[in-house]
C-alpha positions in Angstrom: -10.3 9.1 5.1 -8.7 11.7 2.5 -9.8 11.9 -1.0 -8.8 13.8 -3.4 -11.6 15.6 -6.3 -10.7 11.9 -8.2 -11.4 9.9 -5.5 -7.9 8.8 -4.8 -7.6 8.6 -1.1 -4.8 10.1 0.2 -2.7 8.4 3.3 1.1 9.1 2.5 3.3 12.3 3.5 6.7 12.8 2.4 8.4 15.4 4.4 11.7 16.7 2.8 13.6 17.9 6.2 16.1 19.4 4.6 17.4 20.6 0.8 20.7 20.3 1.8 22.8 18.0 0.3 26.6 15.9 0.7 26.4 14.8 -2.7 26.3 16.2 -6.5 24.6 14.1 -8.4 24.5 15.0 -12.2 21.2 14.3 -12.7 20.0 16.3 -9.7 22.2 19.6 -9.4 25.2 21.2 -10.9 28.5 20.4 -9.7 28.5 23.9 -7.7 25.4 23.0 -5.8 22.2 25.1 -5.9 21.2 28.4 -3.9 19.9 26.7 -0.1 16.9 27.7 1.4 17.9 30.5 4.5 17.7 28.5 7.7 15.0 30.5 9.5 12.6 29.8 6.4 13.4 26.0 7.0 10.3 24.4 9.3 11.5 23.6 13.0 10.9 20.2 14.0 8.0 21.0 16.2 6.4 22.7 13.2 6.9 19.8 11.3 5.5 17.8 13.9 2.4 19.7 14.6 1.4 20.0 11.0 1.8 16.0 10.9 -0.2 15.5 13.9 -3.3 17.2 12.1 -2.7 15.4 8.8 -2.7 12.0 10.7 -6.1 13.2 12.4 -7.1 13.4 9.1 -6.2 10.2 7.6 -2.3 10.4 6.9 -0.9 6.8 8.0 2.5 6.6 5.8 5.4 9.1 6.5 8.4 8.9 4.5 11.5 11.7 5.7 13.3 12.9 2.6 15.8 15.4 1.4 18.4 16.7 0.3 19.7 14.4 2.7 18.1 13.9 5.7 20.6 12.2 7.9 22.6 15.4 7.2 20.2 17.4 9.5 21.0 17.8 13.3 18.5 15.8 15.6 17.1 13.6 13.1 17.0 10.8 15.2 14.9 11.9 17.8 12.9 13.8 15.6 12.2 10.5 14.3 11.2 9.1 17.9 8.8 11.8 17.8 7.4 10.8 14.7 7.1 7.3 16.1 4.7 8.3 18.9 2.1 9.8 17.1 -0.8 7.5 17.5 -2.0 6.4 13.8 1.2 6.3 11.9 1.4 2.7 10.9 4.2 3.2 8.5 7.7 5.6 9.1 10.4 5.5 6.5 13.3 7.1 5.3 15.2 7.9 1.9 18.8 8.7 2.3 22.0 8.6 -0.2 23.4 6.3 2.2 26.8 7.9 2.9 25.9 8.4 6.7 23.8 5.6 7.3 26.4 3.9 8.7 26.0 6.1 11.7 22.9 6.2 11.9 20.7 3.0 11.4 20.7 1.3 14.3 19.7 4.4 16.2 16.8 5.1 13.9 15.9 1.7 14.2 15.4 1.9 18.3 14.0 5.3 17.9 11.0 3.8 15.7 12.0 4.0 11.7 10.7 0.6 9.9 12.6 1.0 6.9 14.8 2.9 4.7 15.4 3.3 0.8 18.9 4.2 -0.4 19.7 5.8 -3.5 22.6 4.0 -5.5 23.3 4.3 -9.0 26.1 2.1 -9.4 27.9 -0.9 -7.6 31.5 1.1 -9.3 33.6 2.9 -7.2 34.8 4.9 -10.0 31.4 5.5 -11.7 30.2 6.2 -8.1 32.6 9.4 -8.1 31.7 10.4 -11.6 28.0 10.2 -11.2 28.1 11.8 -7.7 31.0 13.9 -8.1 32.0 12.7 -4.5 34.0 10.0 -3.0 31.8 7.6 -1.3 31.1 4.1 -2.5 32.4 2.1 0.3 30.6 4.4 2.9 27.1 3.6 0.9 27.8 0.0 0.9 28.7 -0.1 4.4 25.6 1.7 5.2 23.4 -1.0 3.6 25.2 -4.0 5.5 24.5 -1.8 8.9 20.9 -1.1 7.8 20.8 -5.3 7.6 22.3 -5.5 11.0 20.1 -3.2 12.4 17.5 -5.1 11.1 15.6 -2.3 8.7 13.1 -4.3 6.7 12.8 -3.5 3.8 15.8 -2.2 2.7 15.2 -1.0 -0.7 17.8 0.3 -3.1 16.7 2.7 -5.8 18.9 2.5 -9.3 17.7 5.5 -11.5 18.7 3.5 -14.7 20.3 5.9 -17.6 21.4 5.0 -20.6 24.7 5.2 -21.6 25.4 5.9 -18.0 24.7 3.0 -15.7 22.5 0.7 -17.7 25.0 -2.0 -18.1 24.5 -2.5 -14.6 21.1 -3.8 -14.4 22.0 -7.6 -14.2 24.6 -6.9 -11.6 22.3 -4.9 -9.3 19.9 -7.9 -9.9 22.8 -10.4 -9.0 22.4 -8.6 -5.3 18.9 -10.1 -4.5 20.3 -13.8 -4.6 22.5 -13.4 -2.0 20.9 -10.2 0.0 17.7 -9.2 1.8 17.5 -6.1 -0.6 14.6 -5.0 -3.3 16.1 -3.6 -6.0 14.0 -1.1 -7.5 14.4 0.3 -11.1 13.3 3.7 -11.7 13.1 5.2 -15.5 15.2 8.7 -15.7 12.4 11.8 -15.3 13.3 15.4 -16.1 13.6 16.8 -12.8 16.2 18.4 -10.6 18.7 19.6 -13.0 16.7 18.7 -15.8 19.2 20.7 -18.4 20.8 17.1 -18.9 17.8 15.1 -19.2 17.1 13.6 -23.0 14.0 11.5 -23.8 17.1 9.0 -25.4 18.3 8.5 -21.8 15.2 6.3 -20.5 15.8 2.6 -20.1 11.8 1.9 -19.9 10.9 -0.5 -17.0 9.6 -2.5 -19.9 13.2 -3.0 -21.6 14.4 -3.4 -18.1 11.8 -6.3 -17.1 13.1 -8.1 -21.0 16.2 -8.1 -19.6 16.0 -9.4 -16.2 13.8 -12.1 -17.4 16.6 -13.4 -19.5 18.5 -14.2 -16.1 15.9 -16.2 -14.6 12.1 -16.2 -14.5 10.5 -13.2 -12.7 7.9 -14.2 -10.4 5.1 -11.9 -9.4 4.5 -10.7 -6.0 1.1 -9.6 -4.9 0.6 -5.9 -3.5 -0.1 -4.9 -0.1 -1.5 -1.4 1.4 1.7 -0.3 2.1 3.4 -0.6 -1.4 4.3 2.1 -3.2 4.3 2.4 -7.0 6.6 -0.5 -8.0 5.7 -3.7 -9.8 7.2 -6.4 -7.9 8.5 -9.5 -8.3 11.5 -12.2 -7.3 13.6 -14.9 -8.5 13.3 -18.1 -7.3 15.6 -18.9 -4.7 16.5 -15.5 -4.3 16.4 -13.6 -0.8 15.5 -10.2 -1.9 13.0 -8.6 -4.7 13.1 -6.8 -7.6 10.7 -3.3 -8.1 10.3 -1.7 -11.5 8.8 1.9 -11.2 7.8 4.1 -14.4 6.7 7.3 -13.9 7.0 8.2 -17.5 6.5 5.4 -20.0 3.9 3.8 -17.5 2.7 6.5 -14.6 0.9 5.3 -11.9 -1.3 8.7 -11.2 -4.6 7.0 -11.3 -3.3 5.5 -7.7 -1.3 8.2 -6.3 -1.9 8.1 -2.6 0.8 11.0 -1.9 1.3 14.5 -0.4 4.5 16.4 -0.2 5.7 18.9 2.6 8.6 20.8 1.2 11.7 22.2 3.9 10.0 25.5 3.5 6.7 24.6 4.5 4.9 24.2 1.5 1.9 21.5 0.4 2.8 20.0 -2.6 0.5 17.8 -4.1 2.1 16.3 -7.3 6.2 16.5 -7.8 5.6 17.7 -11.7 3.6 20.7 -10.7 4.5 23.8 -9.4 1.3 24.6 -7.6 2.3 24.8 -3.6 0.2 25.6 -1.1 1.9 27.7 2.1 1.5 26.3 5.7 4.8 28.4 7.2 3.4 31.6 7.6 0.3 30.2 8.7 2.6 28.3 11.7 4.2 31.3 12.5 1.5 33.7 12.5 -0.9 31.6 14.8 -2.9 30.0 13.1 -5.0 27.4 14.8 -5.4 23.5 14.1 -8.6 24.2 12.3 -7.0 26.5 9.7 -4.2 24.5 9.3 -6.8 21.6 8.4 -8.2 24.0 6.0 -4.9 24.4 4.2 -4.4 20.3 3.9 -8.3 20.2 2.3 -7.4 23.2 -0.1 -4.6 21.7 -1.1 -6.4 18.4 -1.6 -8.8 20.1 -3.9 -5.8 21.1 -6.4 -3.8 17.8 -6.6 -4.1 17.3 -10.3 -5.4 14.1 -12.4 -2.1 13.4 -13.8 1.5 14.7 -14.2 2.1 15.8 -17.9 5.6 14.4 -18.9 5.2 13.4 -22.8 2.6 15.6 -23.7 2.8 19.3 -24.6 1.6 20.9 -21.9 4.6 19.6 -19.5 6.9 21.8 -18.0 10.1 21.4 -15.9 9.7 21.8 -12.1 10.8 25.1 -11.2 12.2 24.1 -8.2 15.2 21.5 -7.7 14.4 18.0 -6.4 16.3 18.7 -3.1 14.3 21.0 -2.0 10.8 19.0 -3.0 11.9 15.9 -1.6 11.3 13.4 -4.6 
Protein backbone atom coordinates (compact mmCIF):
# COMPACT_ATOMS: atom_id res chain seq x y z
CA UNK A 1 0.00 0.00 0.00
CA UNK A 2 1.05 3.58 -0.67
CA UNK A 3 1.09 6.22 2.07
CA UNK A 4 2.13 9.86 1.88
CA UNK A 5 4.04 11.71 4.65
CA UNK A 6 0.74 12.47 6.41
CA UNK A 7 -0.26 8.79 6.53
CA UNK A 8 -3.00 9.15 3.96
CA UNK A 9 -3.45 5.99 1.92
CA UNK A 10 -3.01 6.79 -1.79
CA UNK A 11 -4.98 4.44 -4.04
CA UNK A 12 -6.37 6.69 -6.79
CA UNK A 13 -4.71 7.86 -10.02
CA UNK A 14 -6.32 10.40 -12.36
CA UNK A 15 -4.87 10.22 -15.86
CA UNK A 16 -5.28 13.10 -18.29
CA UNK A 17 -4.91 11.52 -21.73
CA UNK A 18 -5.09 14.83 -23.65
CA UNK A 19 -5.14 18.57 -23.05
CA UNK A 20 -7.36 19.14 -26.10
CA UNK A 21 -11.04 19.99 -25.64
CA UNK A 22 -13.99 20.58 -27.95
CA UNK A 23 -15.61 23.17 -25.64
CA UNK A 24 -14.42 26.57 -24.41
CA UNK A 25 -16.04 26.84 -20.98
CA UNK A 26 -15.71 30.35 -19.60
CA UNK A 27 -14.27 29.28 -16.25
CA UNK A 28 -11.74 26.95 -17.88
CA UNK A 29 -10.17 28.69 -20.87
CA UNK A 30 -10.43 31.76 -23.09
CA UNK A 31 -12.57 31.71 -26.24
CA UNK A 32 -9.55 31.36 -28.52
CA UNK A 33 -8.32 28.37 -26.53
CA UNK A 34 -4.85 27.93 -25.08
CA UNK A 35 -1.52 26.70 -26.50
CA UNK A 36 -1.64 22.91 -26.58
CA UNK A 37 1.11 20.49 -25.64
CA UNK A 38 3.06 19.39 -28.74
CA UNK A 39 2.04 15.94 -29.94
CA UNK A 40 5.51 14.46 -29.44
CA UNK A 41 5.43 15.40 -25.76
CA UNK A 42 2.14 13.62 -25.08
CA UNK A 43 2.52 10.19 -23.50
CA UNK A 44 1.63 7.31 -25.80
CA UNK A 45 -0.96 4.83 -24.62
CA UNK A 46 1.80 2.23 -24.24
CA UNK A 47 3.76 4.58 -21.97
CA UNK A 48 0.69 5.28 -19.85
CA UNK A 49 -0.04 1.57 -19.52
CA UNK A 50 3.50 0.95 -18.32
CA UNK A 51 3.20 3.67 -15.67
CA UNK A 52 -0.18 2.33 -14.57
CA UNK A 53 1.13 -1.21 -14.15
CA UNK A 54 3.89 0.06 -11.86
CA UNK A 55 1.47 2.20 -9.87
CA UNK A 56 -1.04 -0.62 -9.49
CA UNK A 57 1.70 -2.98 -8.31
CA UNK A 58 2.38 -0.46 -5.52
CA UNK A 59 -1.24 -0.07 -4.41
CA UNK A 60 -3.21 2.08 -6.86
CA UNK A 61 -6.59 0.42 -7.43
CA UNK A 62 -8.79 3.22 -8.76
CA UNK A 63 -8.22 4.85 -12.16
CA UNK A 64 -10.05 7.79 -13.74
CA UNK A 65 -9.43 9.03 -17.29
CA UNK A 66 -9.80 12.76 -17.87
CA UNK A 67 -8.71 15.47 -20.26
CA UNK A 68 -9.18 18.04 -21.72
CA UNK A 69 -11.85 15.87 -23.27
CA UNK A 70 -10.68 12.24 -23.27
CA UNK A 71 -13.12 11.03 -25.92
CA UNK A 72 -11.47 13.15 -28.63
CA UNK A 73 -8.25 11.15 -28.42
CA UNK A 74 -8.11 8.45 -31.07
CA UNK A 75 -8.00 4.88 -29.81
CA UNK A 76 -9.56 5.65 -26.43
CA UNK A 77 -11.84 2.56 -26.45
CA UNK A 78 -8.96 0.16 -27.11
CA UNK A 79 -6.94 1.92 -24.43
CA UNK A 80 -9.78 1.43 -21.93
CA UNK A 81 -9.92 -2.25 -22.89
CA UNK A 82 -6.18 -2.63 -22.23
CA UNK A 83 -6.43 -0.78 -18.92
CA UNK A 84 -9.31 -2.97 -17.76
CA UNK A 85 -7.14 -6.07 -18.20
CA UNK A 86 -4.57 -4.90 -15.63
CA UNK A 87 -4.97 -7.06 -12.56
CA UNK A 88 -5.48 -4.95 -9.45
CA UNK A 89 -7.65 -2.18 -10.91
CA UNK A 90 -10.91 -2.33 -9.00
CA UNK A 91 -12.57 0.75 -10.46
CA UNK A 92 -12.15 2.30 -13.92
CA UNK A 93 -14.02 5.50 -14.72
CA UNK A 94 -13.95 8.47 -17.09
CA UNK A 95 -14.87 12.15 -16.93
CA UNK A 96 -16.29 13.72 -20.09
CA UNK A 97 -18.14 16.82 -21.22
CA UNK A 98 -20.62 14.47 -22.89
CA UNK A 99 -20.45 15.86 -26.42
CA UNK A 100 -19.20 12.55 -27.85
CA UNK A 101 -20.62 10.21 -25.21
CA UNK A 102 -23.56 9.05 -27.33
CA UNK A 103 -21.08 7.60 -29.83
CA UNK A 104 -18.87 5.90 -27.24
CA UNK A 105 -20.98 4.82 -24.24
CA UNK A 106 -21.76 1.25 -25.28
CA UNK A 107 -18.28 0.55 -26.63
CA UNK A 108 -16.70 1.92 -23.45
CA UNK A 109 -18.92 -0.29 -21.32
CA UNK A 110 -17.98 -3.35 -23.38
CA UNK A 111 -14.31 -2.37 -23.10
CA UNK A 112 -14.50 -2.48 -19.31
CA UNK A 113 -15.38 1.05 -18.18
CA UNK A 114 -17.37 0.93 -14.95
CA UNK A 115 -18.81 4.41 -14.69
CA UNK A 116 -18.78 7.93 -16.05
CA UNK A 117 -18.85 11.53 -14.79
CA UNK A 118 -20.39 14.13 -17.09
CA UNK A 119 -19.63 17.82 -16.67
CA UNK A 120 -22.84 19.79 -17.22
CA UNK A 121 -23.49 23.21 -15.69
CA UNK A 122 -26.91 24.04 -17.12
CA UNK A 123 -30.10 22.40 -18.37
CA UNK A 124 -30.88 25.35 -20.62
CA UNK A 125 -29.81 25.22 -24.28
CA UNK A 126 -29.09 28.94 -24.64
CA UNK A 127 -27.18 29.10 -21.37
CA UNK A 128 -25.16 26.04 -22.37
CA UNK A 129 -23.88 28.03 -25.35
CA UNK A 130 -23.10 31.07 -23.20
CA UNK A 131 -21.09 28.98 -20.72
CA UNK A 132 -19.28 26.69 -23.18
CA UNK A 133 -19.21 29.02 -26.22
CA UNK A 134 -20.34 26.03 -28.29
CA UNK A 135 -23.64 24.43 -29.27
CA UNK A 136 -24.13 20.91 -28.03
CA UNK A 137 -26.64 20.66 -25.20
CA UNK A 138 -28.78 18.14 -27.12
CA UNK A 139 -25.70 16.01 -27.80
CA UNK A 140 -24.82 15.95 -24.11
CA UNK A 141 -28.34 15.01 -23.11
CA UNK A 142 -28.41 12.22 -25.71
CA UNK A 143 -25.08 11.03 -24.31
CA UNK A 144 -26.53 10.86 -20.80
CA UNK A 145 -29.44 8.79 -22.09
CA UNK A 146 -27.07 6.48 -23.94
CA UNK A 147 -24.93 6.03 -20.82
CA UNK A 148 -28.06 4.95 -18.93
CA UNK A 149 -28.97 2.46 -21.66
CA UNK A 150 -25.39 1.14 -21.72
CA UNK A 151 -25.68 0.41 -17.96
CA UNK A 152 -22.72 2.53 -16.96
CA UNK A 153 -23.23 3.03 -13.25
CA UNK A 154 -23.18 5.26 -11.40
CA UNK A 155 -23.61 8.13 -13.84
CA UNK A 156 -22.58 11.35 -12.13
CA UNK A 157 -23.50 14.81 -13.36
CA UNK A 158 -20.95 17.39 -12.19
CA UNK A 159 -22.41 20.90 -11.89
CA UNK A 160 -20.08 23.76 -10.99
CA UNK A 161 -22.38 26.14 -9.14
CA UNK A 162 -21.53 29.79 -9.89
CA UNK A 163 -23.43 32.66 -8.37
CA UNK A 164 -25.00 34.83 -11.03
CA UNK A 165 -24.38 32.29 -13.80
CA UNK A 166 -26.35 29.13 -13.07
CA UNK A 167 -27.32 29.27 -9.38
CA UNK A 168 -30.99 29.53 -10.33
CA UNK A 169 -30.80 25.90 -11.57
CA UNK A 170 -29.88 24.20 -8.29
CA UNK A 171 -33.39 22.86 -7.82
CA UNK A 172 -33.82 21.91 -11.50
CA UNK A 173 -30.77 19.65 -11.35
CA UNK A 174 -31.99 18.07 -8.12
CA UNK A 175 -35.34 17.28 -9.75
CA UNK A 176 -33.51 15.02 -12.21
CA UNK A 177 -32.78 12.55 -9.42
CA UNK A 178 -36.48 11.86 -8.89
CA UNK A 179 -36.97 10.43 -12.38
CA UNK A 180 -33.52 9.29 -13.54
CA UNK A 181 -30.80 7.09 -11.98
CA UNK A 182 -28.29 9.95 -11.87
CA UNK A 183 -26.04 11.30 -9.15
CA UNK A 184 -26.13 15.08 -9.33
CA UNK A 185 -23.00 16.53 -7.73
CA UNK A 186 -22.75 20.22 -6.89
CA UNK A 187 -19.15 21.47 -6.89
CA UNK A 188 -17.98 24.79 -5.50
CA UNK A 189 -16.41 27.16 -8.01
CA UNK A 190 -12.61 26.85 -7.67
CA UNK A 191 -9.83 29.28 -8.66
CA UNK A 192 -8.47 27.21 -11.52
CA UNK A 193 -8.30 27.13 -15.28
CA UNK A 194 -9.04 30.52 -16.79
CA UNK A 195 -9.07 31.88 -13.28
CA UNK A 196 -9.03 35.52 -14.30
CA UNK A 197 -12.82 35.38 -14.04
CA UNK A 198 -12.82 33.73 -10.60
CA UNK A 199 -14.05 35.87 -7.74
CA UNK A 200 -14.69 34.71 -4.20
CA UNK A 201 -18.14 36.28 -4.37
CA UNK A 202 -19.04 33.91 -7.23
CA UNK A 203 -18.79 30.87 -4.94
CA UNK A 204 -22.03 29.22 -3.96
CA UNK A 205 -21.00 27.18 -0.92
CA UNK A 206 -22.16 23.64 -0.29
CA UNK A 207 -23.83 24.89 2.88
CA UNK A 208 -25.96 27.28 0.84
CA UNK A 209 -26.75 24.62 -1.74
CA UNK A 210 -27.72 22.09 0.92
CA UNK A 211 -30.03 24.64 2.52
CA UNK A 212 -31.86 25.20 -0.75
CA UNK A 213 -32.19 21.48 -1.42
CA UNK A 214 -33.59 20.89 2.05
CA UNK A 215 -36.34 23.37 1.29
CA UNK A 216 -37.41 21.06 -1.54
CA UNK A 217 -37.57 17.92 0.62
CA UNK A 218 -35.61 16.28 3.45
CA UNK A 219 -32.13 15.14 2.42
CA UNK A 220 -31.37 11.63 3.64
CA UNK A 221 -27.63 10.94 4.22
CA UNK A 222 -25.99 7.98 2.47
CA UNK A 223 -23.06 6.19 4.08
CA UNK A 224 -19.85 6.44 2.08
CA UNK A 225 -18.00 3.43 0.68
CA UNK A 226 -14.37 2.70 -0.17
CA UNK A 227 -14.67 3.90 -3.78
CA UNK A 228 -16.38 7.19 -2.94
CA UNK A 229 -14.68 10.45 -3.72
CA UNK A 230 -14.92 13.67 -1.71
CA UNK A 231 -18.68 14.10 -2.12
CA UNK A 232 -21.02 14.03 0.86
CA UNK A 233 -23.88 11.85 -0.36
CA UNK A 234 -27.63 12.25 0.09
CA UNK A 235 -30.90 11.29 -1.55
CA UNK A 236 -34.52 12.35 -1.50
CA UNK A 237 -37.09 9.80 -0.40
CA UNK A 238 -38.39 7.91 -3.42
CA UNK A 239 -35.75 9.32 -5.78
CA UNK A 240 -34.01 7.07 -8.31
CA UNK A 241 -30.76 9.00 -8.06
CA UNK A 242 -28.54 10.75 -5.52
CA UNK A 243 -27.21 14.15 -4.52
CA UNK A 244 -23.51 14.85 -3.92
CA UNK A 245 -22.00 17.96 -2.35
CA UNK A 246 -18.32 18.79 -2.93
CA UNK A 247 -16.81 21.78 -1.13
CA UNK A 248 -13.13 22.15 -2.10
CA UNK A 249 -13.12 25.81 -1.05
CA UNK A 250 -15.38 26.12 1.99
CA UNK A 251 -15.04 22.57 3.31
CA UNK A 252 -11.87 21.16 1.81
CA UNK A 253 -11.25 17.43 1.97
CA UNK A 254 -7.45 17.50 1.94
CA UNK A 255 -7.24 15.42 5.10
CA UNK A 256 -8.73 12.48 3.21
CA UNK A 257 -7.05 13.06 -0.15
CA UNK A 258 -6.15 9.72 -1.73
CA UNK A 259 -5.09 10.76 -5.22
CA UNK A 260 -2.26 11.45 -7.60
CA UNK A 261 -2.48 12.85 -11.12
CA UNK A 262 -0.64 11.99 -14.31
CA UNK A 263 -0.61 14.85 -16.84
CA UNK A 264 -0.77 14.29 -20.62
CA UNK A 265 2.93 15.11 -20.94
CA UNK A 266 4.01 12.64 -18.28
CA UNK A 267 4.25 14.57 -15.03
CA UNK A 268 3.11 13.19 -11.68
CA UNK A 269 1.18 15.90 -9.88
CA UNK A 270 0.42 15.39 -6.21
CA UNK A 271 -2.07 18.23 -5.68
CA UNK A 272 -4.46 19.97 -8.05
CA UNK A 273 -3.45 23.38 -6.64
CA UNK A 274 0.31 22.87 -6.48
CA UNK A 275 2.63 23.45 -9.41
CA UNK A 276 5.21 20.95 -8.17
CA UNK A 277 5.50 18.03 -10.57
CA UNK A 278 7.69 14.95 -10.95
CA UNK A 279 8.66 14.05 -14.51
CA UNK A 280 8.36 10.45 -15.69
CA UNK A 281 8.24 10.99 -19.46
CA UNK A 282 11.95 11.55 -19.84
CA UNK A 283 12.64 8.49 -17.70
CA UNK A 284 10.31 6.42 -19.89
CA UNK A 285 12.00 7.63 -23.06
CA UNK A 286 15.55 7.30 -21.82
CA UNK A 287 15.35 3.59 -21.08
CA UNK A 288 14.58 3.67 -17.36
CA UNK A 289 13.71 0.35 -15.75
CA UNK A 290 10.62 -0.32 -13.71
CA UNK A 291 12.51 0.17 -10.45
CA UNK A 292 13.61 3.67 -11.50
CA UNK A 293 10.03 4.55 -12.40
CA UNK A 294 8.86 3.17 -9.07
CA UNK A 295 11.36 5.47 -7.34
CA UNK A 296 9.86 8.45 -9.19
CA UNK A 297 6.46 7.49 -7.83
CA UNK A 298 7.78 7.23 -4.29
CA UNK A 299 9.61 10.55 -4.67
CA UNK A 300 6.36 12.20 -5.76
CA UNK A 301 4.56 10.76 -2.74
CA UNK A 302 7.11 12.33 -0.40
CA UNK A 303 6.32 15.75 -1.86
CA UNK A 304 2.54 15.55 -1.52
CA UNK A 305 1.46 18.63 0.50
CA UNK A 306 -0.74 18.38 3.55
CA UNK A 307 -3.38 20.69 2.05
CA UNK A 308 -4.04 23.31 -0.60
CA UNK A 309 -3.71 27.00 0.19
CA UNK A 310 -7.02 28.33 -1.12
CA UNK A 311 -8.34 31.07 1.18
CA UNK A 312 -4.86 31.71 2.59
CA UNK A 313 -2.23 34.33 1.80
CA UNK A 314 0.04 31.61 0.47
CA UNK A 315 -2.35 30.64 -2.32
CA UNK A 316 -1.15 31.11 -5.88
CA UNK A 317 -3.19 30.28 -8.95
CA UNK A 318 -1.90 27.23 -10.84
CA UNK A 319 0.37 28.04 -13.74
CA UNK A 320 -1.07 25.18 -15.79
CA UNK A 321 -4.55 25.34 -17.21
CA UNK A 322 -7.00 22.78 -15.84
CA UNK A 323 -7.21 21.05 -19.24
CA UNK A 324 -3.51 20.17 -18.95
CA UNK A 325 -3.87 18.81 -15.41
CA UNK A 326 -6.95 16.65 -15.58
CA UNK A 327 -9.14 18.20 -12.91
